N, C-alpha and C positions, 0 to 999 in steps of 0.2 A: 099227770101229763109224764108222757114218757121221758125214760130218764136215756134213753140214747137218742144221738145227735142224728139231727134228719139231716137228709143224704140230699146232692145238691151238684145238678149238674149245671154249667155257663155256658152257656152259646153267644158266638163272635165276640168271647171272652175279653181279647185286647191280653192288656198285660193283667186282667185281674182284681182291678180295682173295687167291683162293686162284691165280687165273691171272696174279697180279704174281708169287707167290712161282716158279712155272712160268718166268716172261718170262726172275727172276734168277737159274733154273736152267740157262738157253738154249737155253728152247723157244718157237717163234714162234705166238705166238697170233695167229688169223687172226678171229677172230669174238666176241662178246660177242652171248647173246640174253634181254633179260627184257621186262618189261613195264611198269618200275616207270622213270621218265621221269629224274627227276635223278640215278639210281644209273647208267644208261646213261651219261648227260653225263659225268659223273666217269670213267668206264670208259674212256670214247672217249679222255678227255684225257691217261689214265695209262699206255696200255698199246700203246705205239711204234706206230701204225696202223692198230690191229687196229680191223675194223667193227663196232660197237652197235647191233644188230637192236631192234626193239622190235616184238616177237612176241609173239602168244597160242599158249602151246604143246599148247596142246588143241588145235588145230589143227592138220591133216595135212599140210594146204600148207604148213605153217610149213616143213618139212623140205625143201621144193623152193628155196625161199625163202632158207633157209641152205646149201644147195648153190650156188645162184646169185651169194649175197655172197663165197663161197668162191673164187667163179669155176671151179668143181668142181675145186679140188686136193684130190689125194690126202691124208687125217685120218689122223695117227698117235694122235691123243688125244684124246678125248671127255673133260671133265672136266663135275662139275656139282652142286649141290646142293638136289634138289627142295626148295618148301618145305615147315618141317617143323612146321608148327602142328598137324596131324592126328595125327602122330604122337609131337609133344612129350610128355613125363609132365608138364608144367603147361598148366594149362586144361583145357577139354573136351575127350574122346577119343570120337571117333566111326568104327568100323571101315570106315562106308560114306561118309567124309568124302572128299568129289571131289580135295581134295587131296591123300591118298595116293594117287591114282591119277595124280598127276604121275609117277611115276618113268616111268610108261610111255612118255612124250615120251623118256624116255631112251633105254631099250630102243629104241623106233622110229629114234631116230637114230643107234643103235648099227648097229643091222641096217639100213641103210640107206647110212652112211658106211663103214663095214666097219673100224674104226681099228685098229690093233696094241694098242692098250690101250684100258681106261678108270676113273676115279676118279670113284666116285659116294659123299659124302659129307651126313652128316645128325646129328643127335641119339644119341647112345648109346644110348635107352632105344627105337629103331628096333628091336636087337637080340633086345630080348626081347618088346618089346611085341604081344597078341594069342597072344599063348604062342610067339612066334618066328614067328610063322604070316607075319606083313609083311615078316621079311630074307629067310625060307624063297619069299617068291612071287618076290623081285627077284631072288635068287640064280639062281632053276629058272629066270628066263626068260633071264636071261645067260648059263647054262651051253644051256642050250636053244640059243642062238646061236653057241656055237661057244667062248667063253669057261670059262677056269681062273681061280676065283675064290679072291680073300684074303680077308676082315674082322679089322680090330681098330681098337681105339678109342686113339686117339692121345692122351697127357698134355701140355700145351702149355707148362710148363713144363719139361718133359722135352728140350725143340727149341729153348730159350733163351729163350724167349715169357713175357715175366714179368704172366702173367694163368694163374689157376686157370677154365679151359675144358679141356674133356673136347669130341671128335670122332668118331664113328663113320666109319668108309675102307672102301670096299670097292672094290676094286681087280682089274681084271678083264684076262686075259694072252692073245690069239688064238693064241700060239705055243707054250701044250701045255705051259708053265713055271709054276710056282705062284708070285706074288711074295711074296717078304719085306721086310718092314718095316724102314726107318730106323733104325739102333741107337738110344736116346737121347744124346743129347752134353752133355747137364747133369742131376747129379743134386740131393737137396732142400738137399745141403752148400753146391750154389754156383748155384742159382736165379737166374735176375737179377730181382732188385725193384722194390717201385715207386720207392725211389728213383733205385736203379739206372735207368731209368727216364727217369725226368722232372725229376728233382732241378735240372735245367739250366736248365728253362722256368721263367719271372718270374711272382711273383705281378701281382695290380692290387689293388694299395694306392691309387692314385690316380685311375683310372681303368679301364674294361672293355679297353681295347687295341686293335684293329684286328686287320680278315682278312689283311692282311698287317703283319708288324713285324719290326725287327733282333732278334738273338739278344742279349740284354744282359748273359749269360754264357757262358763258353767251354766244352767239354761236358766232363765229371766222369769217366764211366766208357768204358768199352770200346762197351758198348752205344748210350749216344747218341753216340759218334763213329760208328758203324756207321748209327745212323737221321740225321744230320745231314752225312756223307758228300758226296753230290750237291746239298747244298739252300744256296740262297743267300740265301734270307729264310726267318722263320720265316710258316707260314701257317695260317692256322683257329685261331690259339690266342687267342678272343676270348670273355671274360668274360662271367657270366653276371651279372645284374640282380640280386640276393636282396633280400627284403624283411628289417626286421632280425627282425621274428620268425624267421624260418629262419634267420639267421647265428647267432641267439641259441643255437637248438635245437642247430644245426649245431656251436657251440663251446662243447658240453657234453657231445658223446658223446667220448670219448678215443681214441687211436690202434687201430685196429681194432675198435672196439667197431660198436655198432648200438642200436636204439630199447629195447634190453635194459637197457642201461647207463646209461639216462636217469630223474632223478629222476621218482618222481610227480607226475604234472600234466601233462608236459610232453611235447610230440611226439604227442600222443594221437591225431592227425590219422591216423597210419601207423603201423601195428603191426604188417604180415605182415612174413615172413622178413629178406629182404632191406631194412628200412627204414632209415634213419637210419645207415646202414653205412659209417664210416669207414676206408679203407685203412689198413694198416702198411704203410710205409715199408720196415720190412726185409720183407718178404713181397712175392710176387706179389700183382695185384690180384685181387676177385671178380672172377666173368665179369662182359665187359663187355656189356651190356643195349642195347636200341635207345632205350630213352628216358635221361632225363640227370635224374633229380631223387631216384634213393634214393643213391648211391654219393657219396663226398667225399673230396677230397684229403685226404692225410694229415696235413700240415699248416696249413693254410687253409680258412678257412671257407666252401666253396662247393662247389659239383659241377664236376669236371672239365674243362675245356674239349674240343673236337673235339680238338683237335689231342695233348693228353696222353693222353683213350684210343686214339687213334689209334696212338700209342708202345705203350698196354699191349697192342693189338692184334699190335702188332710193323712197321706201316706205316711206310717211311722216311718223314722230312719232305720230300720233293721230291713228294711223293704227295697231290697238291690233292684236295681234298671239294668238289664243288657241292651248290648247291640249298639254301636255308634253311638255319638251325642247325638245328631239327626233324628234316629231312630228314638232312644229313651226321651227326646223330649214330643215326639208323636206319645209315644207309650202313657208318658202322662196327661196329657193334652187329651187326648181322647178315653182317660183313664172315666168312670164313676167317682165320686168322692168315696173311700169305704166308709166315713163316718155315715153317709147318708146309707151306705148297705147295711152297717151295723146295727143305726135305729128302726131301718125298715125289718132288719131280720128279727130286733127283740118283741115289736108287737107282733110279725106274723108269728113268731113259734106260740104265740096267747093261742094260735086257733089252728092248727097241724094237728095239731093229737085230739080235738073236741070234737063232739058229731052233734054242736047245733050250741052248744055252750062255752064262750072263752073260758080256757083257764087259767 
């Protein structure tokens, strides 16, 4: 196998969870493209010198700018997760939603750069939406460019991530080979749990903490040691100032419970599916979302901090988030867990420099 690091462009990069995983797997991320300034700041500060580009991916000229910013280098891999609101199973679904066409920006980039491979990530519902038409349209576009396509829904806990999260990955290879997705490394008997992930992070009984603080305890699990491996301080672990009423409601939710477990008349302001959900210490967390009002710590009567959510997404502690706290929560919630990117990256390396045989 070639010794140089495969080069990567990350489109719709957000804060860069997917590409962070590829970096950890030995790739060189050259460029991240998005139009969210706080997320791009986070991307720039955490991706080993990669360029963060504020770009409108509807515009054809964006690709020429991408080429310029990568010094017209050869690109081995293009990865990206086009915004999934149009494809999502939540909210209004519209076959004519312009956001559904954003995948075309990735098609255009793959056509222009001719990488050895691409990875497109999205919600699992994309595979069946509009009777499969959305997925088939995407596959046809890339097949017409000469790529052999594989797709699979990956379940995050299977890859050591302490969070219930499913994502669809579409992988294309230009060398005629068909990509085999990585085998899972965990099973339900040894999933990483919420407690495994965040039990070493302190509560805020006397104050709300600060954006930079010291660790108050030693790591208690292998996962915590992995997350803390390169960190010297604890970042983004800042508490939320809840009202006494909210604290009172949270306190009545049992571990692993939700609004359905509350007494009549309590917590009536929120009664949708995920409302007043308390994590279970001995299970992976619920799917991290972009807000921070519906899920609560398994033990403490508060929402998880940005750092706790980041841990549950498998971001290491030396990955710092920028912007205000609301923006940081959104960045974490929108991200692909880095550990998923890591395992995909390791597997994909077996194919990237092959002319028909896995290395």
